[in-house]
PDB file of N, CA, C and O in Angstrom:
ATOM      1  N   MET A   1       0.626  -1.498  -0.289  1.00  0.00           N
ATOM      2  CA  MET A   1       0.195  -0.096   0.017  1.00  0.00           C
ATOM      3  C   MET A   1       0.789   1.140  -0.072  1.00  0.00           C
ATOM      4  O   MET A   1       1.596   1.301   0.844  1.00  0.00           O
ATOM      5  N   VAL A   2       0.718   1.907  -0.686  1.00  0.00           N
ATOM      6  CA  VAL A   2       1.642   3.467  -0.914  1.00  0.00           C
ATOM      7  C   VAL A   2       1.342   3.750   0.628  1.00  0.00           C
ATOM      8  O   VAL A   2       0.502   3.189   1.332  1.00  0.00           O
ATOM      9  N   PHE A   3       2.385   4.928   1.032  1.00  0.00           N
ATOM     10  CA  PHE A   3       2.711   5.352   2.146  1.00  0.00           C
ATOM     11  C   PHE A   3       2.602   4.519   3.386  1.00  0.00           C
ATOM     12  O   PHE A   3       2.311   4.946   4.504  1.00  0.00           O
ATOM     13  N   SER A   4       2.865   3.307   3.066  1.00  0.00           N
ATOM     14  CA  SER A   4       2.730   2.837   4.562  1.00  0.00           C
ATOM     15  C   SER A   4       4.037   1.599   4.413  1.00  0.00           C
ATOM     16  O   SER A   4       4.686   1.329   5.424  1.00  0.00           O
ATOM     17  N   PHE A   5       4.243   1.132   3.532  1.00  0.00           N
ATOM     18  CA  PHE A   5       5.492   0.002   3.056  1.00  0.00           C
ATOM     19  C   PHE A   5       4.974  -1.536   3.958  1.00  0.00           C
ATOM     20  O   PHE A   5       5.616  -2.228   4.748  1.00  0.00           O
ATOM     21  N   ALA A   6       3.196  -1.712   3.304  1.00  0.00           N
ATOM     22  CA  ALA A   6       3.146  -2.508   3.878  1.00  0.00           C
ATOM     23  C   ALA A   6       3.558  -3.542   2.973  1.00  0.00           C
ATOM     24  O   ALA A   6       3.606  -3.300   1.767  1.00  0.00           O
ATOM     25  N   ARG A   7       3.934  -4.946   3.544  1.00  0.00           N
ATOM     26  CA  ARG A   7       3.848  -5.855   2.363  1.00  0.00           C
ATOM     27  C   ARG A   7       2.132  -6.187   1.784  1.00  0.00           C
ATOM     28  O   ARG A   7       1.155  -6.049   2.520  1.00  0.00           O
ATOM     29  N   VAL A   8       2.056  -6.648   0.305  1.00  0.00           N
ATOM     30  CA  VAL A   8       1.437  -7.017  -0.650  1.00  0.00           C
ATOM     31  C   VAL A   8       0.132  -7.945   0.204  1.00  0.00           C
ATOM     32  O   VAL A   8      -1.048  -7.633   0.359  1.00  0.00           O
ATOM     33  N   GLY A   9       0.662  -8.819   0.526  1.00  0.00           N
ATOM     34  CA  GLY A   9      -0.539  -9.585   1.544  1.00  0.00           C
ATOM     35  C   GLY A   9      -1.395  -9.109   2.712  1.00  0.00           C
ATOM     36  O   GLY A   9      -2.565  -9.312   3.036  1.00  0.00           O
ATOM     37  N   ALA A  10      -0.444  -8.442   3.197  1.00  0.00           N
ATOM     38  CA  ALA A  10      -0.876  -7.500   4.588  1.00  0.00           C
ATOM     39  C   ALA A  10      -1.779  -6.504   4.414  1.00  0.00           C
ATOM     40  O   ALA A  10      -2.701  -6.227   5.181  1.00  0.00           O
ATOM     41  N   ALA A  11      -1.389  -5.755   2.988  1.00  0.00           N
ATOM     42  CA  ALA A  11      -2.502  -5.272   2.671  1.00  0.00           C
ATOM     43  C   ALA A  11      -3.870  -5.459   1.892  1.00  0.00           C
ATOM     44  O   ALA A  11      -4.934  -4.841   1.934  1.00  0.00           O
ATOM     45  N   LEU A  12      -3.427  -6.553   1.164  1.00  0.00           N
ATOM     46  CA  LEU A  12      -4.735  -7.646   0.540  1.00  0.00           C
ATOM     47  C   LEU A  12      -5.619  -7.953   1.439  1.00  0.00           C
ATOM     48  O   LEU A  12      -6.751  -7.521   1.225  1.00  0.00           O
ATOM     49  N   VAL A  13      -5.437  -8.621   2.466  1.00  0.00           N
ATOM     50  CA  VAL A  13      -6.066  -8.787   3.701  1.00  0.00           C
ATOM     51  C   VAL A  13      -6.722  -7.871   4.762  1.00  0.00           C
ATOM     52  O   VAL A  13      -7.063  -8.353   5.842  1.00  0.00           O
ATOM     53  N   MET A  14      -6.915  -6.512   4.468  1.00  0.00           N
ATOM     54  CA  MET A  14      -7.292  -5.807   5.365  1.00  0.00           C
ATOM     55  C   MET A  14      -8.588  -5.725   4.905  1.00  0.00           C
ATOM     56  O   MET A  14      -9.035  -6.075   3.813  1.00  0.00           O
ATOM     57  N   ARG A  15      -9.340  -5.052   6.177  1.00  0.00           N
ATOM     58  CA  ARG A  15     -10.921  -5.025   6.348  1.00  0.00           C
ATOM     59  C   ARG A  15     -10.920  -3.578   6.619  1.00  0.00           C
ATOM     60  O   ARG A  15      -9.969  -2.845   6.889  1.00  0.00           O
ATOM     61  N   VAL A  16     -12.612  -3.217   6.451  1.00  0.00           N
ATOM     62  CA  VAL A  16     -12.910  -1.518   6.199  1.00  0.00           C
ATOM     63  C   VAL A  16     -12.763  -1.397   7.693  1.00  0.00           C
ATOM     64  O   VAL A  16     -12.489  -0.263   8.087  1.00  0.00           O
ATOM     65  N   GLU A  17     -12.897  -2.393   8.654  1.00  0.00           N
ATOM     66  CA  GLU A  17     -12.472  -1.556   9.841  1.00  0.00           C
ATOM     67  C   GLU A  17     -10.993  -1.292  10.406  1.00  0.00           C
ATOM     68  O   GLU A  17     -10.606  -0.679  11.402  1.00  0.00           O
ATOM     69  N   ASP A  18     -10.350  -1.948   9.449  1.00  0.00           N
ATOM     70  CA  ASP A  18      -8.950  -1.280   9.547  1.00  0.00           C
ATOM     71  C   ASP A  18      -8.536  -0.673   9.581  1.00  0.00           C
ATOM     72  O   ASP A  18      -7.398  -0.521  10.025  1.00  0.00           O
ATOM     73  N   VAL A  19      -9.666   0.473   8.841  1.00  0.00           N
ATOM     74  CA  VAL A  19      -9.509   2.018   8.442  1.00  0.00           C
ATOM     75  C   VAL A  19     -10.013   2.603   9.708  1.00  0.00           C
ATOM     76  O   VAL A  19     -11.208   2.458   9.969  1.00  0.00           O
ATOM     77  N   TYR A  20      -9.173   3.302  10.594  1.00  0.00           N
ATOM     78  CA  TYR A  20     -10.475   3.995  11.647  1.00  0.00           C
ATOM     79  C   TYR A  20      -9.467   5.451  11.891  1.00  0.00           C
ATOM     80  O   TYR A  20      -8.281   5.616  11.605  1.00  0.00           O
ATOM     81  N   VAL A  21     -10.664   6.594  12.664  1.00  0.00           N
ATOM     82  CA  VAL A  21      -9.819   7.520  13.069  1.00  0.00           C
ATOM     83  C   VAL A  21      -9.498   7.772  14.218  1.00  0.00           C
ATOM     84  O   VAL A  21     -10.477   7.825  14.963  1.00  0.00           O
ATOM     85  N   GLN A  22      -8.700   7.923  14.621  1.00  0.00           N
ATOM     86  CA  GLN A  22      -7.769   8.103  16.269  1.00  0.00           C
ATOM     87  C   GLN A  22      -7.456   9.612  16.454  1.00  0.00           C
ATOM     88  O   GLN A  22      -6.776  10.129  15.568  1.00  0.00           O
ATOM     89  N   ASN A  23      -7.885  10.426  17.547  1.00  0.00           N
ATOM     90  CA  ASN A  23      -7.307  11.745  17.496  1.00  0.00           C
ATOM     91  C   ASN A  23      -7.267  12.529  16.394  1.00  0.00           C
ATOM     92  O   ASN A  23      -6.358  13.302  16.091  1.00  0.00           O
ATOM     93  N   LYS A  24      -8.459  12.278  15.684  1.00  0.00           N
ATOM     94  CA  LYS A  24      -8.948  13.351  14.596  1.00  0.00           C
ATOM     95  C   LYS A  24      -7.310  12.658  13.245  1.00  0.00           C
ATOM     96  O   LYS A  24      -6.350  13.380  12.977  1.00  0.00           O
ATOM     97  N   ARG A  25      -7.376  12.118  13.037  1.00  0.00           N
ATOM     98  CA  ARG A  25      -6.275  11.476  12.434  1.00  0.00           C
ATOM     99  C   ARG A  25      -6.840  10.248  12.032  1.00  0.00           C
ATOM    100  O   ARG A  25      -7.657   9.599  12.684  1.00  0.00           O
ATOM    101  N   LEU A  26      -6.287   9.906  10.737  1.00  0.00           N
ATOM    102  CA  LEU A  26      -6.673   8.366  10.264  1.00  0.00           C
ATOM    103  C   LEU A  26      -5.766   7.289  10.235  1.00  0.00           C
ATOM    104  O   LEU A  26      -4.705   7.409   9.622  1.00  0.00           O
ATOM    105  N   TRP A  27      -6.026   6.376  10.755  1.00  0.00           N
ATOM    106  CA  TRP A  27      -4.945   4.995  11.270  1.00  0.00           C
ATOM    107  C   TRP A  27      -5.233   3.715  10.411  1.00  0.00           C
ATOM    108  O   TRP A  27      -6.417   3.461  10.190  1.00  0.00           O
ATOM    109  N   VAL A  28      -4.497   3.083  10.025  1.00  0.00           N
ATOM    110  CA  VAL A  28      -4.210   1.516   9.201  1.00  0.00           C
ATOM    111  C   VAL A  28      -3.911   0.897  10.656  1.00  0.00           C
ATOM    112  O   VAL A  28      -3.456   1.495  11.632  1.00  0.00           O
ATOM    113  N   ARG A  29      -4.309  -0.544  10.543  1.00  0.00           N
ATOM    114  CA  ARG A  29      -4.106  -1.988  11.129  1.00  0.00           C
ATOM    115  C   ARG A  29      -3.875  -2.932   9.970  1.00  0.00           C
ATOM    116  O   ARG A  29      -4.734  -3.410   9.228  1.00  0.00           O
ATOM    117  N   LEU A  30      -2.195  -3.171   9.932  1.00  0.00           N
ATOM    118  CA  LEU A  30      -1.865  -4.442   9.303  1.00  0.00           C
ATOM    119  C   LEU A  30      -1.855  -5.427   9.892  1.00  0.00           C
ATOM    120  O   LEU A  30      -1.032  -5.417  10.808  1.00  0.00           O
ATOM    121  N   ARG A  31      -2.476  -6.422   9.777  1.00  0.00           N
ATOM    122  CA  ARG A  31      -2.071  -8.049  10.305  1.00  0.00           C
ATOM    123  C   ARG A  31      -0.826  -8.623   9.389  1.00  0.00           C
ATOM    124  O   ARG A  31      -0.905  -9.002   8.221  1.00  0.00           O
ATOM    125  N   GLU A  32       0.059  -8.596  10.024  1.00  0.00           N
ATOM    126  CA  GLU A  32       1.561  -9.635   9.366  1.00  0.00           C
ATOM    127  C   GLU A  32       1.651 -10.555   9.566  1.00  0.00           C
ATOM    128  O   GLU A  32       1.145 -11.003  10.594  1.00  0.00           O
ATOM    129  N   LYS A  33       2.230 -11.221   8.840  1.00  0.00           N
ATOM    130  CA  LYS A  33       3.045 -13.002   9.407  1.00  0.00           C
ATOM    131  C   LYS A  33       2.825 -13.209  10.946  1.00  0.00           C
ATOM    132  O   LYS A  33       2.816 -12.370  11.846  1.00  0.00           O
ATOM    133  N   GLY A  34       2.691 -14.245  10.979  1.00  0.00           N
ATOM    134  CA  GLY A  34       2.995 -14.670  12.517  1.00  0.00           C
ATOM    135  C   GLY A  34       1.894 -14.289  13.215  1.00  0.00           C
ATOM    136  O   GLY A  34       1.928 -14.713  14.370  1.00  0.00           O
ATOM    137  N   GLY A  35       0.913 -13.637  12.947  1.00  0.00           N
ATOM    138  CA  GLY A  35      -0.300 -12.670  13.822  1.00  0.00           C
ATOM    139  C   GLY A  35       0.056 -11.747  14.483  1.00  0.00           C
ATOM    140  O   GLY A  35      -0.443 -11.515  15.585  1.00  0.00           O
ATOM    141  N   LYS A  36       0.965 -11.049  13.967  1.00  0.00           N
ATOM    142  CA  LYS A  36       1.584  -9.812  14.303  1.00  0.00           C
ATOM    143  C   LYS A  36       0.478  -8.458  13.895  1.00  0.00           C
ATOM    144  O   LYS A  36       0.295  -8.307  12.687  1.00  0.00           O
ATOM    145  N   GLN A  37      -0.028  -7.785  14.551  1.00  0.00           N
ATOM    146  CA  GLN A  37      -0.397  -6.668  14.107  1.00  0.00           C
ATOM    147  C   GLN A  37       0.240  -5.297  14.258  1.00  0.00           C
ATOM    148  O   GLN A  37       0.985  -5.133  15.224  1.00  0.00           O
ATOM    149  N   HIS A  38       0.033  -4.299  13.417  1.00  0.00           N
ATOM    150  CA  HIS A  38       1.017  -3.263  13.360  1.00  0.00           C
ATOM    151  C   HIS A  38      -0.102  -1.703  13.249  1.00  0.00           C
ATOM    152  O   HIS A  38      -0.983  -1.668  12.390  1.00  0.00           O
ATOM    153  N   GLU A  39       0.029  -0.983  13.847  1.00  0.00           N
ATOM    154  CA  GLU A  39      -1.268   0.058  13.735  1.00  0.00           C
ATOM    155  C   GLU A  39      -0.637   1.309  13.495  1.00  0.00           C
ATOM    156  O   GLU A  39       0.228   1.422  14.363  1.00  0.00           O
ATOM    157  N   MET A  40      -0.636   2.267  12.779  1.00  0.00           N
ATOM    158  CA  MET A  40      -0.105   3.551  12.061  1.00  0.00           C
ATOM    159  C   MET A  40      -0.895   4.643  11.908  1.00  0.00           C
ATOM    160  O   MET A  40      -2.094   4.509  12.152  1.00  0.00           O
ATOM    161  N   PRO A  41      -0.512   5.612  11.583  1.00  0.00           N
ATOM    162  CA  PRO A  41      -1.169   6.548  11.551  1.00  0.00           C
ATOM    163  C   PRO A  41      -0.340   6.760  10.110  1.00  0.00           C
ATOM    164  O   PRO A  41       0.866   6.640   9.896  1.00  0.00           O
ATOM    165  N   CYS A  42      -1.828   7.250   8.871  1.00  0.00           N
ATOM    166  CA  CYS A  42      -1.733   7.231   7.496  1.00  0.00           C
ATOM    167  C   CYS A  42      -1.234   8.585   7.252  1.00  0.00           C
ATOM    168  O   CYS A  42      -1.565   9.590   7.882  1.00  0.00           O
ATOM    169  N   HIS A  43      -0.252   8.507   6.100  1.00  0.00           N
ATOM    170  CA  HIS A  43       0.224   9.843   5.140  1.00  0.00           C
ATOM    171  C   HIS A  43      -0.834  10.601   4.910  1.00  0.00           C
ATOM    172  O   HIS A  43      -1.927  10.035   4.894  1.00  0.00           O
ATOM    173  N   HIS A  44      -0.787  11.670   4.739  1.00  0.00           N
ATOM    174  CA  HIS A  44      -2.045  13.108   4.651  1.00  0.00           C
ATOM    175  C   HIS A  44      -2.091  12.906   2.810  1.00  0.00           C
ATOM    176  O   HIS A  44      -2.687  13.748   2.138  1.00  0.00           O
ATOM    177  N   THR A  45      -1.437  11.777   2.190  1.00  0.00           N
ATOM    178  CA  THR A  45      -1.653  11.635   0.479  1.00  0.00           C
ATOM    179  C   THR A  45      -2.556  10.242   0.688  1.00  0.00           C
ATOM    180  O   THR A  45      -3.614  10.152   0.067  1.00  0.00           O
ATOM    181  N   LEU A  46      -2.074   9.026   1.676  1.00  0.00           N
ATOM    182  CA  LEU A  46      -2.733   8.045   1.758  1.00  0.00           C
ATOM    183  C   LEU A  46      -4.251   8.343   2.623  1.00  0.00           C
ATOM    184  O   LEU A  46      -5.195   7.651   2.240  1.00  0.00           O
ATOM    185  N   ASP A  47      -4.435   9.012   3.393  1.00  0.00           N
ATOM    186  CA  ASP A  47      -5.614   9.643   4.029  1.00  0.00           C
ATOM    187  C   ASP A  47      -6.468  10.048   2.771  1.00  0.00           C
ATOM    188  O   ASP A  47      -7.507   9.427   2.548  1.00  0.00           O
ATOM    189  N   ALA A  48      -6.059  11.088   1.927  1.00  0.00           N
ATOM    190  CA  ALA A  48      -6.811  10.967   1.110  1.00  0.00           C
ATOM    191  C   ALA A  48      -7.354   9.696   0.318  1.00  0.00           C
ATOM    192  O   ALA A  48      -8.470   9.203   0.483  1.00  0.00           O
ATOM    193  N   TYR A  49      -6.649   9.372  -0.322  1.00  0.00           N
ATOM    194  CA  TYR A  49      -6.799   8.016  -1.082  1.00  0.00           C
ATOM    195  C   TYR A  49      -7.985   6.978  -0.525  1.00  0.00           C
ATOM    196  O   TYR A  49      -8.941   6.509  -1.143  1.00  0.00           O
ATOM    197  N   LEU A  50      -7.604   6.801   0.777  1.00  0.00           N
ATOM    198  CA  LEU A  50      -8.594   6.077   1.453  1.00  0.00           C
ATOM    199  C   LEU A  50     -10.215   6.445   1.749  1.00  0.00           C
ATOM    200  O   LEU A  50     -11.250   5.790   1.867  1.00  0.00           O
ATOM    201  N   HIS A  51      -9.919   7.565   1.790  1.00  0.00           N
ATOM    202  CA  HIS A  51     -11.516   8.770   2.304  1.00  0.00           C
ATOM    203  C   HIS A  51     -11.893   8.603   0.600  1.00  0.00           C
ATOM    204  O   HIS A  51     -13.080   8.327   0.427  1.00  0.00           O
ATOM    205  N   GLU A  52     -11.141   8.716  -0.572  1.00  0.00           N
ATOM    206  CA  GLU A  52     -11.861   8.672  -1.499  1.00  0.00           C
ATOM    207  C   GLU A  52     -12.130   7.444  -1.951  1.00  0.00           C
ATOM    208  O   GLU A  52     -12.838   7.363  -2.955  1.00  0.00           O
ATOM    209  N   ASN A  53     -11.689   6.364  -1.391  1.00  0.00           N
ATOM    210  CA  ASN A  53     -11.802   4.965  -1.830  1.00  0.00           C
ATOM    211  C   ASN A  53     -13.323   4.831  -1.224  1.00  0.00           C
ATOM    212  O   ASN A  53     -14.308   4.970  -1.949  1.00  0.00           O
ATOM    213  N   LEU A  54     -13.396   4.602  -0.095  1.00  0.00           N
ATOM    214  CA  LEU A  54     -14.427   4.585   0.886  1.00  0.00           C
ATOM    215  C   LEU A  54     -15.687   5.160   0.106  1.00  0.00           C
ATOM    216  O   LEU A  54     -16.573   4.623  -0.559  1.00  0.00           O
ATOM    217  N   GLY A  55     -15.423   6.384   0.437  1.00  0.00           N
ATOM    218  CA  GLY A  55     -16.325   7.473  -0.681  1.00  0.00           C
ATOM    219  C   GLY A  55     -17.047   6.785  -1.818  1.00  0.00           C
ATOM    220  O   GLY A  55     -18.257   6.601  -1.949  1.00  0.00           O
ATOM    221  N   ARG A  56     -16.012   6.431  -2.639  1.00  0.00           N
ATOM    222  CA  ARG A  56     -16.935   6.338  -3.867  1.00  0.00           C
ATOM    223  C   ARG A  56     -17.608   4.577  -4.012  1.00  0.00           C
ATOM    224  O   ARG A  56     -18.673   4.155  -4.464  1.00  0.00           O
ATOM    225  N   THR A  57     -16.537   3.955  -3.460  1.00  0.00           N
ATOM    226  CA  THR A  57     -17.296   2.461  -3.387  1.00  0.00           C
ATOM    227  C   THR A  57     -18.612   1.881  -2.519  1.00  0.00           C
ATOM    228  O   THR A  57     -19.032   0.775  -2.861  1.00  0.00           O
ATOM    229  N   GLY A  58     -19.201   2.488  -1.548  1.00  0.00           N
ATOM    230  CA  GLY A  58     -19.938   3.080  -0.821  1.00  0.00           C
ATOM    231  C   GLY A  58     -19.666   1.683   0.089  1.00  0.00           C
ATOM    232  O   GLY A  58     -20.728   1.169   0.440  1.00  0.00           O
ATOM    233  N   ILE A  59     -18.370   0.911   0.574  1.00  0.00           N
ATOM    234  CA  ILE A  59     -18.368  -0.122   1.511  1.00  0.00           C
ATOM    235  C   ILE A  59     -17.852  -0.012   2.663  1.00  0.00           C
ATOM    236  O   ILE A  59     -17.275  -0.908   3.279  1.00  0.00           O
ATOM    237  N   ALA A  60     -18.186   2.004   3.298  1.00  0.00           N
ATOM    238  CA  ALA A  60     -17.856   1.926   4.641  1.00  0.00           C
ATOM    239  C   ALA A  60     -19.265   1.378   5.691  1.00  0.00           C
ATOM    240  O   ALA A  60     -19.334   1.508   6.913  1.00  0.00           O
ATOM    241  N   GLY A  61     -20.020   0.918   5.020  1.00  0.00           N
ATOM    242  CA  GLY A  61     -21.432   0.472   6.167  1.00  0.00           C
ATOM    243  C   GLY A  61     -20.929  -0.952   6.269  1.00  0.00           C
ATOM    244  O   GLY A  61     -21.863  -1.577   6.773  1.00  0.00           O
ATOM    245  N   ASP A  62     -19.951  -1.753   6.049  1.00  0.00           N
ATOM    246  CA  ASP A  62     -19.643  -3.076   5.905  1.00  0.00           C
ATOM    247  C   ASP A  62     -18.286  -3.324   6.570  1.00  0.00           C
ATOM    248  O   ASP A  62     -17.329  -3.653   5.868  1.00  0.00           O
ATOM    249  N   PRO A  63     -18.145  -3.159   8.100  1.00  0.00           N
ATOM    250  CA  PRO A  63     -16.981  -2.846   8.101  1.00  0.00           C
ATOM    251  C   PRO A  63     -16.073  -4.619   8.366  1.00  0.00           C
ATOM    252  O   PRO A  63     -14.877  -4.737   8.633  1.00  0.00           O
ATOM    253  N   LYS A  64     -16.751  -5.404   8.247  1.00  0.00           N
ATOM    254  CA  LYS A  64     -15.884  -6.810   8.370  1.00  0.00           C
ATOM    255  C   LYS A  64     -15.571  -6.889   7.010  1.00  0.00           C
ATOM    256  O   LYS A  64     -14.529  -7.523   6.844  1.00  0.00           O
ATOM    257  N   GLY A  65     -16.189  -6.397   5.747  1.00  0.00           N
ATOM    258  CA  GLY A  65     -15.709  -6.770   4.537  1.00  0.00           C
ATOM    259  C   GLY A  65     -14.596  -6.613   3.890  1.00  0.00           C
ATOM    260  O   GLY A  65     -14.021  -5.707   4.492  1.00  0.00           O
ATOM    261  N   PRO A  66     -13.722  -7.070   2.725  1.00  0.00           N
ATOM    262  CA  PRO A  66     -12.624  -6.425   2.531  1.00  0.00           C
ATOM    263  C   PRO A  66     -12.446  -4.900   2.286  1.00  0.00           C
ATOM    264  O   PRO A  66     -13.398  -4.149   2.077  1.00  0.00           O
ATOM    265  N   LEU A  67     -11.355  -4.569   2.323  1.00  0.00           N
ATOM    266  CA  LEU A  67     -11.237  -3.256   2.000  1.00  0.00           C
ATOM    267  C   LEU A  67     -11.055  -2.695   0.062  1.00  0.00           C
ATOM    268  O   LEU A  67     -11.509  -1.752  -0.586  1.00  0.00           O
ATOM    269  N   PHE A  68     -10.181  -3.843  -0.254  1.00  0.00           N
ATOM    270  CA  PHE A  68      -9.814  -3.587  -1.162  1.00  0.00           C
ATOM    271  C   PHE A  68     -10.532  -4.945  -2.492  1.00  0.00           C
ATOM    272  O   PHE A  68      -9.881  -5.969  -2.695  1.00  0.00           O
ATOM    273  N   ARG A  69     -11.469  -4.767  -3.009  1.00  0.00           N
ATOM    274  CA  ARG A  69     -12.630  -5.797  -3.554  1.00  0.00           C
ATOM    275  C   ARG A  69     -11.984  -6.009  -5.103  1.00  0.00           C
ATOM    276  O   ARG A  69     -11.187  -5.292  -5.708  1.00  0.00           O
ATOM    277  N   THR A  70     -12.387  -6.789  -5.353  1.00  0.00           N
ATOM    278  CA  THR A  70     -12.596  -7.120  -6.745  1.00  0.00           C
ATOM    279  C   THR A  70     -13.893  -6.846  -7.733  1.00  0.00           C
ATOM    280  O   THR A  70     -15.068  -6.667  -7.414  1.00  0.00           O
ATOM    281  N   ILE A  71     -13.434  -6.866  -8.716  1.00  0.00           N
ATOM    282  CA  ILE A  71     -14.179  -6.327  -9.505  1.00  0.00           C
ATOM    283  C   ILE A  71     -15.398  -7.521  -9.782  1.00  0.00           C
ATOM    284  O   ILE A  71     -16.328  -7.285 -10.553  1.00  0.00           O
TER     285      ILE A  71
END
């Protein structure tokens, strides 16, 4: 994922609920190999991309669904 240096596998298993707001800032939660979780604030550009993605796709109401869906 852009600006997070996440592994492709970690980005592909992200769910909508893994993008959340904390202290007026957007954060992402990554699930890595071995069950490790990393939580980090988003870069402002990634913040804009994710807000655009959630807004245009209409998936914000499905928190358990995948963040990046196939067509």
